[in-house]
N, CA, C, O and the ligand as a Tripos MOL2 file, in Angstrom:
@<TRIPOS>MOLECULE
protein
  317   315    80     0     0
PROTEIN
NO_CHARGES

@<TRIPOS>ATOM
      1 N          86.7110  101.7550  116.2270 N.3       1 MET1
      2 CA         85.7830  101.1680  117.3830 C.3       1 MET1
      3 C          85.1950   99.8540  116.9690 C.2       1 MET1
      4 O          85.1840   98.9240  117.7750 O.2       1 MET1
      5 N          84.7190   99.7210  115.7920 N.am      2 LYS2
      6 CA         84.0610   98.6450  115.3230 C.3       2 LYS2
      7 C          85.0520   97.3340  115.6480 C.2       2 LYS2
      8 O          84.6590   96.4020  116.3500 O.2       2 LYS2
      9 N          86.2070   97.3730  115.1310 N.am      3 ASN3
     10 CA         87.0820   96.2140  115.2820 C.3       3 ASN3
     11 C          87.9290   96.1340  116.5360 C.2       3 ASN3
     12 O          88.2770   95.0370  116.9700 O.2       3 ASN3
     13 N          88.3000   97.3680  117.1800 N.am      4 SER4
     14 CA         89.1180   97.6020  118.3410 C.3       4 SER4
     15 C          88.4300   97.3320  119.5940 C.2       4 SER4
     16 O          88.9610   96.7680  120.5500 O.2       4 SER4
     17 N          87.0530   97.8160  119.5530 N.am      5 GLN5
     18 CA         86.1220   97.7340  120.5720 C.3       5 GLN5
     19 C          86.8510   98.8820  121.7290 C.2       5 GLN5
     20 O          86.7370   98.7610  122.9490 O.2       5 GLN5
     21 N          87.5290   99.8800  121.1070 N.am      6 ARG6
     22 CA         88.2320  100.8960  122.0920 C.3       6 ARG6
     23 C          87.9490  102.1360  121.3500 C.2       6 ARG6
     24 O          87.9700  102.1130  120.1200 O.2       6 ARG6
     25 N          87.6700  103.2870  122.0420 N.am      7 CYS7
     26 CA         87.5190  104.6490  121.4700 C.3       7 CYS7
     27 C          88.8550  105.1360  120.9540 C.2       7 CYS7
     28 O          89.8430  104.9680  121.6680 O.2       7 CYS7
     29 N          88.9630  105.6820  119.8650 N.am      8 PRO8
     30 CA         90.4740  106.1290  119.2570 C.3       8 PRO8
     31 C          90.4460  107.5420  119.7490 C.2       8 PRO8
     32 O          91.3740  108.2650  119.3850 O.2       8 PRO8
     33 N          89.4960  108.0530  120.5430 N.am      9 LYS9
     34 CA         89.7500  109.3710  120.9020 C.3       9 LYS9
     35 C          90.1400  109.6680  122.3080 C.2       9 LYS9
     36 O          90.9000  110.5860  122.6140 O.2       9 LYS9
     37 N          89.4840  108.7000  123.2950 N.am     10 CYS10
     38 CA         89.6160  108.8080  124.5430 C.3      10 CYS10
     39 C          90.1610  107.5380  125.3130 C.2      10 CYS10
     40 O          90.4900  107.5710  126.4990 O.2      10 CYS10
     41 N          90.2260  106.3250  124.4440 N.am     11 ASP11
     42 CA         90.7870  105.0720  124.8720 C.3      11 ASP11
     43 C          89.8590  104.3140  125.7190 C.2      11 ASP11
     44 O          90.2640  103.3190  126.3210 O.2      11 ASP11
     45 N          88.6540  104.7080  125.8090 N.am     12 CYS12
     46 CA         87.5050  104.1590  126.6580 C.3      12 CYS12
     47 C          87.2430  102.8360  125.9000 C.2      12 CYS12
     48 O          87.4430  102.7320  124.6890 O.2      12 CYS12
     49 N          86.7370  101.7250  126.7640 N.am     13 ILE13
     50 CA         86.5700  100.4190  126.0500 C.3      13 ILE13
     51 C          85.0660  100.1980  126.2830 C.2      13 ILE13
     52 O          84.7190   99.0320  126.0980 O.2      13 ILE13
     53 N          84.1070  101.0390  126.6420 N.am     14 HIS14
     54 CA         82.6920  100.9170  126.7350 C.3      14 HIS14
     55 C          82.0590  101.5360  125.6810 C.2      14 HIS14
     56 O          81.7290  102.7210  125.6410 O.2      14 HIS14
     57 N          81.8780  100.6050  124.7300 N.am     15 ILE15
     58 CA         81.3520  101.0990  123.4480 C.3      15 ILE15
     59 C          79.8270  100.6060  123.1930 C.2      15 ILE15
     60 O          79.5580   99.4310  123.4410 O.2      15 ILE15
     61 N          78.9670  101.3540  122.7740 N.am     16 ILE16
     62 CA         77.6770  101.1390  122.5230 C.3      16 ILE16
     63 C          77.4180  100.8290  120.9040 C.2      16 ILE16
     64 O          77.5660  101.6960  120.0430 O.2      16 ILE16
     65 N          77.0570   99.6170  120.6560 N.am     17 HIS17
     66 CA         76.7800   99.1810  119.3530 C.3      17 HIS17
     67 C          75.2950   99.5530  118.8570 C.2      17 HIS17
     68 O          74.3770   98.8600  119.2960 O.2      17 HIS17
     69 N          75.0630  100.3870  118.1540 N.am     18 TYR18
     70 CA         73.7490  100.9120  117.8100 C.3      18 TYR18
     71 C          73.3000  100.7060  116.4650 C.2      18 TYR18
     72 O          73.9420  101.1750  115.5260 O.2      18 TYR18
     73 N          72.2290  100.0310  116.2900 N.am     19 ILE19
     74 CA         71.8010   99.8050  114.8280 C.3      19 ILE19
     75 C          70.3570  100.6780  114.9030 C.2      19 ILE19
     76 O          69.4350  100.3480  115.6490 O.2      19 ILE19
     77 N          70.3200  101.7520  114.0760 N.am     20 GLU20
     78 CA         69.1820  102.5770  114.1160 C.3      20 GLU20
     79 C          68.4520  102.4900  112.8290 C.2      20 GLU20
     80 O          68.8900  101.7540  111.9450 O.2      20 GLU20
     81 N          67.3810  103.1800  112.6570 N.am     21 ASN21
     82 CA         66.6410  103.2620  111.3570 C.3      21 ASN21
     83 C          67.2200  104.4240  110.4120 C.2      21 ASN21
     84 O          66.5720  105.3860  110.0020 O.2      21 ASN21
     85 N          68.6060  104.1360  110.1410 N.am     22 ASP22
     86 CA         69.2970  105.2790  109.4400 C.3      22 ASP22
     87 C          69.8290  104.5330  108.1360 C.2      22 ASP22
     88 O          70.5840  103.5690  108.2620 O.2      22 ASP22
     89 N          69.4370  104.9760  106.9160 N.am     23 VAL23
     90 CA         69.8760  104.3650  105.5170 C.3      23 VAL23
     91 C          70.4730  105.3720  104.8370 C.2      23 VAL23
     92 O          70.3000  106.5360  105.1980 O.2      23 VAL23
     93 N          71.2390  105.0630  103.7840 N.am     24 ILE24
     94 CA         71.7280  105.7110  102.7470 C.3      24 ILE24
     95 C          71.1060  105.2530  101.3920 C.2      24 ILE24
     96 O          71.4380  104.1890  100.8710 O.2      24 ILE24
     97 N          70.1500  106.1370  100.8180 N.am     25 PRO25
     98 CA         69.4820  105.4780   99.5980 C.3      25 PRO25
     99 C          70.3920  105.1360   98.3560 C.2      25 PRO25
    100 O          71.3650  105.8240   98.0480 O.2      25 PRO25
    101 N          70.0350  104.1410   97.7500 N.am     26 ILE26
    102 CA         70.9290  103.7860   96.4820 C.3      26 ILE26
    103 C          69.7720  103.7390   95.4680 C.2      26 ILE26
    104 O          69.0610  102.7440   95.3270 O.2      26 ILE26
    105 N          69.6320  104.8620   94.7850 N.am     27 GLY27
    106 CA         68.5120  105.0890   93.8710 C.3      27 GLY27
    107 C          67.2100  105.1200   94.5910 C.2      27 GLY27
    108 O          67.1490  105.4410   95.7780 O.2      27 GLY27
    109 N          66.0540  104.7530   93.8110 N.am     28 PHE28
    110 CA         64.8590  104.8870   94.5400 C.3      28 PHE28
    111 C          64.4420  103.2930   95.1090 C.2      28 PHE28
    112 O          63.4630  103.0980   95.8300 O.2      28 PHE28
    113 N          65.2420  102.3620   94.7090 N.am     29 PHE29
    114 CA         64.5460  101.1000   95.1590 C.3      29 PHE29
    115 C          65.5880  100.2910   96.1730 C.2      29 PHE29
    116 O          65.2220   99.1630   96.5030 O.2      29 PHE29
    117 N          66.7620  100.7380   96.6540 N.am     30 SER30
    118 CA         67.5700  100.0440   97.2820 C.3      30 SER30
    119 C          68.3530  100.9590   98.4080 C.2      30 SER30
    120 O          68.4720  102.1730   98.2400 O.2      30 SER30
    121 N          68.8160  100.3630   99.4330 N.am     31 LYS31
    122 CA         69.5220  101.4010  100.5210 C.3      31 LYS31
    123 C          70.4470  100.4610  101.2090 C.2      31 LYS31
    124 O          70.4890   99.2320  101.1490 O.2      31 LYS31
    125 N          71.2050  101.3310  101.8960 N.am     32 ALA32
    126 CA         72.3440  100.7410  102.7570 C.3      32 ALA32
    127 C          72.0310  101.0080  104.2280 C.2      32 ALA32
    128 O          71.9290  102.1770  104.6000 O.2      32 ALA32
    129 N          71.8780  100.0280  105.0640 N.am     33 TRP33
    130 CA         71.8160  100.4440  106.4850 C.3      33 TRP33
    131 C          73.2430  100.7360  107.1570 C.2      33 TRP33
    132 O          74.3390  100.2050  106.9830 O.2      33 TRP33
    133 N          72.7610  101.9210  108.1040 N.am     34 VAL34
    134 CA         74.0340  102.3940  108.8240 C.3      34 VAL34
    135 C          74.0010  101.9090  110.4080 C.2      34 VAL34
    136 O          73.0250  102.0680  111.1420 O.2      34 VAL34
    137 N          75.2160  101.3030  110.7890 N.am     35 THR35
    138 CA         75.4600  100.8900  111.9810 C.3      35 THR35
    139 C          76.3010  101.8280  112.5830 C.2      35 THR35
    140 O          77.1980  102.3710  111.9370 O.2      35 THR35
    141 N          76.0360  102.1340  114.0850 N.am     36 LYS36
    142 CA         76.9260  103.1910  114.7360 C.3      36 LYS36
    143 C          77.5720  102.5730  115.8730 C.2      36 LYS36
    144 O          76.9570  101.7430  116.5420 O.2      36 LYS36
    145 N          78.8470  102.9310  116.1700 N.am     37 TYR37
    146 CA         79.4170  102.6680  117.4170 C.3      37 TYR37
    147 C          79.7630  103.9260  118.2360 C.2      37 TYR37
    148 O          80.4840  104.7660  117.6980 O.2      37 TYR37
    149 N          79.3000  104.1400  119.5290 N.am     38 ILE38
    150 CA         79.3720  105.2220  120.1700 C.3      38 ILE38
    151 C          80.0590  105.0500  121.4910 C.2      38 ILE38
    152 O          79.7480  104.1250  122.2410 O.2      38 ILE38
    153 N          80.9860  105.9240  121.7870 N.am     39 CYS39
    154 CA         81.7110  105.8610  122.9600 C.3      39 CYS39
    155 C          81.0000  106.4190  124.1800 C.2      39 CYS39
    156 O          80.6150  107.5820  124.3010 O.2      39 CYS39
    157 N          80.8630  105.3460  125.1540 N.am     40 SER40
    158 CA         79.9290  105.9250  126.3080 C.3      40 SER40
    159 C          80.6840  106.9280  127.2840 C.2      40 SER40
    160 O          80.0850  107.5130  128.1870 O.2      40 SER40
    161 N          81.9560  107.0730  127.0510 N.am     41 GLU41
    162 CA         82.7270  108.2380  127.8440 C.3      41 GLU41
    163 C          82.6140  109.5540  127.1390 C.2      41 GLU41
    164 O          82.1320  110.4830  127.7860 O.2      41 GLU41
    165 N          82.9710  109.7540  125.9710 N.am     42 CYS42
    166 CA         83.2540  111.0890  125.3060 C.3      42 CYS42
    167 C          82.1340  111.2720  124.2360 C.2      42 CYS42
    168 O          81.9270  112.4070  123.8080 O.2      42 CYS42
    169 N          81.4360  110.2680  123.8020 N.am     43 GLY43
    170 CA         80.3970  110.6070  122.7660 C.3      43 GLY43
    171 C          80.6880  110.5190  121.2740 C.2      43 GLY43
    172 O          79.8400  110.6330  120.3890 O.2      43 GLY43
    173 N          82.0580  110.2920  121.0940 N.am     44 TYR44
    174 CA         82.5450  110.0450  119.7530 C.3      44 TYR44
    175 C          81.7240  108.9230  118.9350 C.2      44 TYR44
    176 O          81.4110  107.8700  119.4910 O.2      44 TYR44
    177 N          81.4520  109.1420  117.8400 N.am     45 ILE45
    178 CA         80.4030  108.2490  117.0940 C.3      45 ILE45
    179 C          81.1140  107.9270  115.6680 C.2      45 ILE45
    180 O          81.4100  108.8260  114.8800 O.2      45 ILE45
    181 N          81.3420  106.6350  115.4350 N.am     46 GLU46
    182 CA         81.7800  105.7440  114.2070 C.3      46 GLU46
    183 C          80.5410  105.3770  113.4440 C.2      46 GLU46
    184 O          79.6350  104.8910  114.1210 O.2      46 GLU46
    185 N          80.3500  105.5130  112.2260 N.am     47 SER47
    186 CA         79.4460  104.8510  111.3180 C.3      47 SER47
    187 C          79.9750  104.0010  110.4180 C.2      47 SER47
    188 O          81.0130  104.2890  109.8210 O.2      47 SER47
    189 N          79.2200  102.6780  110.1870 N.am     48 TRP48
    190 CA         79.6960  101.9040  109.1440 C.3      48 TRP48
    191 C          78.4470  101.3720  108.5010 C.2      48 TRP48
    192 O          77.3080  101.4530  108.9590 O.2      48 TRP48
    193 N          78.8600  100.7620  107.2620 N.am     49 ILE49
    194 CA         77.9320  100.1070  106.4110 C.3      49 ILE49
    195 C          78.3210   98.5640  106.7440 C.2      49 ILE49
    196 O          79.3590   98.1390  106.2380 O.2      49 ILE49
    197 N          77.7000   97.8740  107.4020 N.am     50 ALA50
    198 CA         78.0460   96.5050  108.1100 C.3      50 ALA50
    199 C          77.8960   95.5220  106.8680 C.2      50 ALA50
    200 O          78.7080   94.5990  106.8090 O.2      50 ALA50
    201 N          76.9710   95.6290  105.9070 N.am     51 SER51
    202 CA         76.8080   94.5750  104.9210 C.3      51 SER51
    203 C          77.8300   94.8540  103.5070 C.2      51 SER51
    204 O          77.8410   95.9070  102.8710 O.2      51 SER51
    205 N          78.5010   93.8760  103.2670 N.am     52 LYS52
    206 CA         79.5420   93.9530  101.9760 C.3      52 LYS52
    207 C          78.8420   94.1940  100.8480 C.2      52 LYS52
    208 O          79.2720   94.9420   99.9690 O.2      52 LYS52
    209 N          77.6670   93.5610  100.7760 N.am     53 GLU53
    210 CA         76.8280   93.6910   99.6010 C.3      53 GLU53
    211 C          76.2250   95.1200   99.4470 C.2      53 GLU53
    212 O          76.2520   95.6620   98.3420 O.2      53 GLU53
    213 N          75.7270   95.6900  100.4380 N.am     54 GLU54
    214 CA         75.2730   96.9970  100.3670 C.3      54 GLU54
    215 C          76.2770   97.9830  100.0730 C.2      54 GLU54
    216 O          76.0490   98.9710   99.3740 O.2      54 GLU54
    217 N          77.5650   97.6800  100.6860 N.am     55 LEU55
    218 CA         78.7400   98.6410  100.4710 C.3      55 LEU55
    219 C          79.1580   98.5180   98.8900 C.2      55 LEU55
    220 O          79.6310   99.4750   98.2770 O.2      55 LEU55
    221 N          78.9580   97.3960   98.3750 N.am     56 ALA56
    222 CA         79.3380   97.2780   96.8680 C.3      56 ALA56
    223 C          78.4090   97.8310   96.2060 C.2      56 ALA56
    224 O          78.7840   98.4480   95.2090 O.2      56 ALA56
    225 N          77.0200   97.8140   96.4860 N.am     57 ASN57
    226 CA         75.9100   98.5500   95.7340 C.3      57 ASN57
    227 C          76.2100  100.0030   95.8610 C.2      57 ASN57
    228 O          76.1550  100.7220   94.8630 O.2      57 ASN57
    229 N          76.5410  100.5010   97.0960 N.am     58 LEU58
    230 CA         76.8080  101.9050   97.1790 C.3      58 LEU58
    231 C          78.0310  102.4780   96.2560 C.2      58 LEU58
    232 O          78.0450  103.5370   95.6290 O.2      58 LEU58
    233 N          78.9960  101.5380   96.3430 N.am     59 THR59
    234 CA         80.1610  101.8290   95.3900 C.3      59 THR59
    235 C          79.6600  101.9210   93.7030 C.2      59 THR59
    236 O          79.8800  102.8340   92.9070 O.2      59 THR59
    237 N          79.1130  100.9770   93.5460 N.am     60 ASN60
    238 CA         78.4940  100.8980   92.1120 C.3      60 ASN60
    239 C          77.6830  102.1500   91.7640 C.2      60 ASN60
    240 O          77.9470  102.8150   90.7620 O.2      60 ASN60
    241 N          76.8020  102.4250   92.5130 N.am     61 TYR61
    242 CA         75.8520  103.5700   92.2580 C.3      61 TYR61
    243 C          76.4370  104.8930   92.2660 C.2      61 TYR61
    244 O          76.2520  105.6850   91.3420 O.2      61 TYR61
    245 N          77.1690  105.1640   93.3320 N.am     62 TYR62
    246 CA         77.8030  106.5880   93.6270 C.3      62 TYR62
    247 C          79.1980  106.6970   92.8120 C.2      62 TYR62
    248 O          79.5540  107.7430   92.2700 O.2      62 TYR62
    249 N          79.9090  105.5600   92.7890 N.am     63 GLY63
    250 CA         81.3270  105.7490   92.4500 C.3      63 GLY63
    251 C          82.1100  106.1300   93.4980 C.2      63 GLY63
    252 O          81.6580  106.1290   94.6430 O.2      63 GLY63
    253 N          83.3720  106.4980   93.2170 N.am     64 VAL64
    254 CA         84.3000  106.9490   94.1720 C.3      64 VAL64
    255 C          84.9820  108.2470   93.7310 C.2      64 VAL64
    256 O          85.0410  108.6560   92.5720 O.2      64 VAL64
    257 N          85.5470  108.9030   94.9460 N.am     65 GLY65
    258 CA         86.3630  110.1750   94.3380 C.3      65 GLY65
    259 C          85.7000  111.4950   94.1060 C.2      65 GLY65
    260 O          86.3040  112.5120   93.7650 O.2      65 GLY65
    261 N          84.3700  111.4030   94.3220 N.am     66 ARG66
    262 CA         83.5810  112.7610   94.3000 C.3      66 ARG66
    263 C          82.5160  112.8230   95.4590 C.2      66 ARG66
    264 O          81.9800  111.7760   95.8220 O.2      66 ARG66
    265 N          82.2330  113.8890   95.9790 N.am     67 PRO67
    266 CA         81.3530  114.0570   97.0030 C.3      67 PRO67
    267 C          79.9170  113.8240   96.3860 C.2      67 PRO67
    268 O          79.6170  114.2350   95.2650 O.2      67 PRO67
    269 N          79.0910  113.1600   97.1780 N.am     68 VAL68
    270 CA         77.6410  113.0560   96.7100 C.3      68 VAL68
    271 C          76.7610  113.3650   97.9740 C.2      68 VAL68
    272 O          77.1520  113.0850   99.1080 O.2      68 VAL68
    273 N          75.5830  113.9400   97.7220 N.am     69 THR69
    274 CA         74.6810  114.1580   98.8370 C.3      69 THR69
    275 C          73.3240  113.7290   98.1540 C.2      69 THR69
    276 O          73.2700  113.6070   96.9300 O.2      69 THR69
    277 N          72.3650  113.5300   98.8640 N.am     70 ARG70
    278 CA         71.0650  113.2190   98.4540 C.3      70 ARG70
    279 C          70.5500  114.2100   97.4930 C.2      70 ARG70
    280 O          69.8960  113.8610   96.5100 O.2      70 ARG70
    281 N          70.8540  115.5340   97.7770 N.am     71 LEU71
    282 CA         70.3950  116.3650   96.6870 C.3      71 LEU71
    283 C          71.0480  116.3620   95.3240 C.2      71 LEU71
    284 O          70.4130  116.6080   94.2990 O.2      71 LEU71
    285 N          72.4450  116.0520   95.3480 N.am     72 SER72
    286 CA         73.0490  115.9190   93.9900 C.3      72 SER72
    287 C          72.6160  114.7080   93.3570 C.2      72 SER72
    288 O          72.6170  114.6710   92.1270 O.2      72 SER72
    289 N          72.2300  113.6680   94.0520 N.am     73 GLU73
    290 CA         71.6370  112.4840   93.4480 C.3      73 GLU73
    291 C          70.2170  112.8250   92.6470 C.2      73 GLU73
    292 O          69.9960  112.3840   91.5190 O.2      73 GLU73
    293 N          69.2880  113.6650   93.3750 N.am     74 LEU74
    294 CA         68.0900  113.9240   92.9170 C.3      74 LEU74
    295 C          68.4560  114.6850   91.7100 C.2      74 LEU74
    296 O          68.0030  114.2380   90.6560 O.2      74 LEU74
    297 N          69.2170  115.7900   91.6500 N.am     75 LEU75
    298 CA         69.6060  116.5190   90.4470 C.3      75 LEU75
    299 C          70.0720  115.8460   89.4020 C.2      75 LEU75
    300 O          69.6780  116.1840   88.2860 O.2      75 LEU75
    301 N          70.9820  114.7810   89.5360 N.am     76 ASN76
    302 CA         71.2980  113.7920   88.4160 C.3      76 ASN76
    303 C          70.1160  113.0340   87.9500 C.2      76 ASN76
    304 O          70.0620  112.5990   86.7990 O.2      76 ASN76
    305 N          69.1830  112.8660   88.8000 N.am     77 ASP77
    306 CA         68.0080  111.9480   88.2980 C.3      77 ASP77
    307 C          67.2950  112.5470   87.2030 C.2      77 ASP77
    308 O          66.7720  111.8860   86.3050 O.2      77 ASP77
    309 N          67.2730  114.0390   87.2950 N.am     78 GLN78
    310 CA         66.4290  114.8300   86.4200 C.3      78 GLN78
    311 C          67.0920  115.0660   85.2690 C.2      78 GLN78
    312 O          66.4290  115.6230   84.3940 O.2      78 GLN78
    313 N          68.4770  114.7360   84.9650 N.am     79 GLU79
    314 CA         69.1610  115.1060   83.6760 C.3      79 GLU79
    315 C          68.7910  113.9620   82.6890 C.2      79 GLU79
    316 O          69.2120  113.9850   81.5320 O.2      79 GLU79
    317 ZN         85.6810  108.2380  123.7910 Zn       80 ZN80
@<TRIPOS>BOND
     1     1     2 1
     2     2     3 1
     3     3     4 2
     4     3     5 am
     5     5     6 1
     6     6     7 1
     7     7     8 2
     8     7     9 am
     9     9    10 1
    10    10    11 1
    11    11    12 2
    12    11    13 am
    13    13    14 1
    14    14    15 1
    15    15    16 2
    16    15    17 am
    17    17    18 1
    18    18    19 1
    19    19    20 2
    20    19    21 am
    21    21    22 1
    22    22    23 1
    23    23    24 2
    24    23    25 am
    25    25    26 1
    26    26    27 1
    27    27    28 2
    28    27    29 am
    29    29    30 1
    30    30    31 1
    31    31    32 2
    32    31    33 am
    33    33    34 1
    34    34    35 1
    35    35    36 2
    36    35    37 am
    37    37    38 1
    38    38    39 1
    39    39    40 2
    40    39    41 am
    41    41    42 1
    42    42    43 1
    43    43    44 2
    44    43    45 am
    45    45    46 1
    46    46    47 1
    47    47    48 2
    48    47    49 am
    49    49    50 1
    50    50    51 1
    51    51    52 2
    52    51    53 am
    53    53    54 1
    54    54    55 1
    55    55    56 2
    56    55    57 am
    57    57    58 1
    58    58    59 1
    59    59    60 2
    60    59    61 am
    61    61    62 1
    62    62    63 1
    63    63    64 2
    64    63    65 am
    65    65    66 1
    66    66    67 1
    67    67    68 2
    68    67    69 am
    69    69    70 1
    70    70    71 1
    71    71    72 2
    72    71    73 am
    73    73    74 1
    74    74    75 1
    75    75    76 2
    76    75    77 am
    77    77    78 1
    78    78    79 1
    79    79    80 2
    80    79    81 am
    81    81    82 1
    82    82    83 1
    83    83    84 2
    84    83    85 am
    85    85    86 1
    86    86    87 1
    87    87    88 2
    88    87    89 am
    89    89    90 1
    90    90    91 1
    91    91    92 2
    92    91    93 am
    93    93    94 1
    94    94    95 1
    95    95    96 2
    96    95    97 am
    97    97    98 1
    98    98    99 1
    99    99   100 2
   100    99   101 am
   101   101   102 1
   102   102   103 1
   103   103   104 2
   104   103   105 am
   105   105   106 1
   106   106   107 1
   107   107   108 2
   108   107   109 am
   109   109   110 1
   110   110   111 1
   111   111   112 2
   112   111   113 am
   113   113   114 1
   114   114   115 1
   115   115   116 2
   116   115   117 am
   117   117   118 1
   118   118   119 1
   119   119   120 2
   120   119   121 am
   121   121   122 1
   122   122   123 1
   123   123   124 2
   124   123   125 am
   125   125   126 1
   126   126   127 1
   127   127   128 2
   128   127   129 am
   129   129   130 1
   130   130   131 1
   131   131   132 2
   132   131   133 am
   133   133   134 1
   134   134   135 1
   135   135   136 2
   136   135   137 am
   137   137   138 1
   138   138   139 1
   139   139   140 2
   140   139   141 am
   141   141   142 1
   142   142   143 1
   143   143   144 2
   144   143   145 am
   145   145   146 1
   146   146   147 1
   147   147   148 2
   148   147   149 am
   149   149   150 1
   150   150   151 1
   151   151   152 2
   152   151   153 am
   153   153   154 1
   154   154   155 1
   155   155   156 2
   156   155   157 am
   157   157   158 1
   158   158   159 1
   159   159   160 2
   160   159   161 am
   161   161   162 1
   162   162   163 1
   163   163   164 2
   164   163   165 am
   165   165   166 1
   166   166   167 1
   167   167   168 2
   168   167   169 am
   169   169   170 1
   170   170   171 1
   171   171   172 2
   172   171   173 am
   173   173   174 1
   174   174   175 1
   175   175   176 2
   176   175   177 am
   177   177   178 1
   178   178   179 1
   179   179   180 2
   180   179   181 am
   181   181   182 1
   182   182   183 1
   183   183   184 2
   184   183   185 am
   185   185   186 1
   186   186   187 1
   187   187   188 2
   188   187   189 am
   189   189   190 1
   190   190   191 1
   191   191   192 2
   192   191   193 am
   193   193   194 1
   194   194   195 1
   195   195   196 2
   196   195   197 am
   197   197   198 1
   198   198   199 1
   199   199   200 2
   200   199   201 am
   201   201   202 1
   202   202   203 1
   203   203   204 2
   204   203   205 am
   205   205   206 1
   206   206   207 1
   207   207   208 2
   208   207   209 am
   209   209   210 1
   210   210   211 1
   211   211   212 2
   212   211   213 am
   213   213   214 1
   214   214   215 1
   215   215   216 2
   216   215   217 am
   217   217   218 1
   218   218   219 1
   219   219   220 2
   220   219   221 am
   221   221   222 1
   222   222   223 1
   223   223   224 2
   224   223   225 am
   225   225   226 1
   226   226   227 1
   227   227   228 2
   228   227   229 am
   229   229   230 1
   230   230   231 1
   231   231   232 2
   232   231   233 am
   233   233   234 1
   234   234   235 1
   235   235   236 2
   236   235   237 am
   237   237   238 1
   238   238   239 1
   239   239   240 2
   240   239   241 am
   241   241   242 1
   242   242   243 1
   243   243   244 2
   244   243   245 am
   245   245   246 1
   246   246   247 1
   247   247   248 2
   248   247   249 am
   249   249   250 1
   250   250   251 1
   251   251   252 2
   252   251   253 am
   253   253   254 1
   254   254   255 1
   255   255   256 2
   256   255   257 am
   257   257   258 1
   258   258   259 1
   259   259   260 2
   260   259   261 am
   261   261   262 1
   262   262   263 1
   263   263   264 2
   264   263   265 am
   265   265   266 1
   266   266   267 1
   267   267   268 2
   268   267   269 am
   269   269   270 1
   270   270   271 1
   271   271   272 2
   272   271   273 am
   273   273   274 1
   274   274   275 1
   275   275   276 2
   276   275   277 am
   277   277   278 1
   278   278   279 1
   279   279   280 2
   280   279   281 am
   281   281   282 1
   282   282   283 1
   283   283   284 2
   284   283   285 am
   285   285   286 1
   286   286   287 1
   287   287   288 2
   288   287   289 am
   289   289   290 1
   290   290   291 1
   291   291   292 2
   292   291   293 am
   293   293   294 1
   294   294   295 1
   295   295   296 2
   296   295   297 am
   297   297   298 1
   298   298   299 1
   299   299   300 2
   300   299   301 am
   301   301   302 1
   302   302   303 1
   303   303   304 2
   304   303   305 am
   305   305   306 1
   306   306   307 1
   307   307   308 2
   308   307   309 am
   309   309   310 1
   310   310   311 1
   311   311   312 2
   312   311   313 am
   313   313   314 1
   314   314   315 1
   315   315   316 2
@<TRIPOS>SUBSTRUCTURE
     1 MET1         2 RESIDUE 1 A MET
     2 LYS2         6 RESIDUE 1 A LYS
     3 ASN3        10 RESIDUE 1 A ASN
     4 SER4        14 RESIDUE 1 A SER
     5 GLN5        18 RESIDUE 1 A GLN
     6 ARG6        22 RESIDUE 1 A ARG
     7 CYS7        26 RESIDUE 1 A CYS
     8 PRO8        30 RESIDUE 1 A PRO
     9 LYS9        34 RESIDUE 1 A LYS
    10 CYS10       38 RESIDUE 1 A CYS
    11 ASP11       42 RESIDUE 1 A ASP
    12 CYS12       46 RESIDUE 1 A CYS
    13 ILE13       50 RESIDUE 1 A ILE
    14 HIS14       54 RESIDUE 1 A HIS
    15 ILE15       58 RESIDUE 1 A ILE
    16 ILE16       62 RESIDUE 1 A ILE
    17 HIS17       66 RESIDUE 1 A HIS
    18 TYR18       70 RESIDUE 1 A TYR
    19 ILE19       74 RESIDUE 1 A ILE
    20 GLU20       78 RESIDUE 1 A GLU
    21 ASN21       82 RESIDUE 1 A ASN
    22 ASP22       86 RESIDUE 1 A ASP
    23 VAL23       90 RESIDUE 1 A VAL
    24 ILE24       94 RESIDUE 1 A ILE
    25 PRO25       98 RESIDUE 1 A PRO
    26 ILE26      102 RESIDUE 1 A ILE
    27 GLY27      106 RESIDUE 1 A GLY
    28 PHE28      110 RESIDUE 1 A PHE
    29 PHE29      114 RESIDUE 1 A PHE
    30 SER30      118 RESIDUE 1 A SER
    31 LYS31      122 RESIDUE 1 A LYS
    32 ALA32      126 RESIDUE 1 A ALA
    33 TRP33      130 RESIDUE 1 A TRP
    34 VAL34      134 RESIDUE 1 A VAL
    35 THR35      138 RESIDUE 1 A THR
    36 LYS36      142 RESIDUE 1 A LYS
    37 TYR37      146 RESIDUE 1 A TYR
    38 ILE38      150 RESIDUE 1 A ILE
    39 CYS39      154 RESIDUE 1 A CYS
    40 SER40      158 RESIDUE 1 A SER
    41 GLU41      162 RESIDUE 1 A GLU
    42 CYS42      166 RESIDUE 1 A CYS
    43 GLY43      170 RESIDUE 1 A GLY
    44 TYR44      174 RESIDUE 1 A TYR
    45 ILE45      178 RESIDUE 1 A ILE
    46 GLU46      182 RESIDUE 1 A GLU
    47 SER47      186 RESIDUE 1 A SER
    48 TRP48      190 RESIDUE 1 A TRP
    49 ILE49      194 RESIDUE 1 A ILE
    50 ALA50      198 RESIDUE 1 A ALA
    51 SER51      202 RESIDUE 1 A SER
    52 LYS52      206 RESIDUE 1 A LYS
    53 GLU53      210 RESIDUE 1 A GLU
    54 GLU54      214 RESIDUE 1 A GLU
    55 LEU55      218 RESIDUE 1 A LEU
    56 ALA56      222 RESIDUE 1 A ALA
    57 ASN57      226 RESIDUE 1 A ASN
    58 LEU58      230 RESIDUE 1 A LEU
    59 THR59      234 RESIDUE 1 A THR
    60 ASN60      238 RESIDUE 1 A ASN
    61 TYR61      242 RESIDUE 1 A TYR
    62 TYR62      246 RESIDUE 1 A TYR
    63 GLY63      250 RESIDUE 1 A GLY
    64 VAL64      254 RESIDUE 1 A VAL
    65 GLY65      258 RESIDUE 1 A GLY
    66 ARG66      262 RESIDUE 1 A ARG
    67 PRO67      266 RESIDUE 1 A PRO
    68 VAL68      270 RESIDUE 1 A VAL
    69 THR69      274 RESIDUE 1 A THR
    70 ARG70      278 RESIDUE 1 A ARG
    71 LEU71      282 RESIDUE 1 A LEU
    72 SER72      286 RESIDUE 1 A SER
    73 GLU73      290 RESIDUE 1 A GLU
    74 LEU74      294 RESIDUE 1 A LEU
    75 LEU75      298 RESIDUE 1 A LEU
    76 ASN76      302 RESIDUE 1 A ASN
    77 ASP77      306 RESIDUE 1 A ASP
    78 GLN78      310 RESIDUE 1 A GLN
    79 GLU79      314 RESIDUE 1 A GLU
    80 ZN80       317 GROUP 0 **** ****
């Protein structure tokens, strides 16, 4: 939806671009902001990290190929 401006579920072209106070923490001192694209017809939501720098920081911090949650991050910090 971000690139096509069209809902992949119902083909609607009326997309809401919503930037909210939603972040993914990167350690204790950094974060990545989440941008959402919402279909005004069916309600389907896509979420993106808009900043390439924040995306690189996320990748460096969490790595790829394994699931991570805020809880697993907190447990890792205690080791
Ligand atoms: Zn839709």
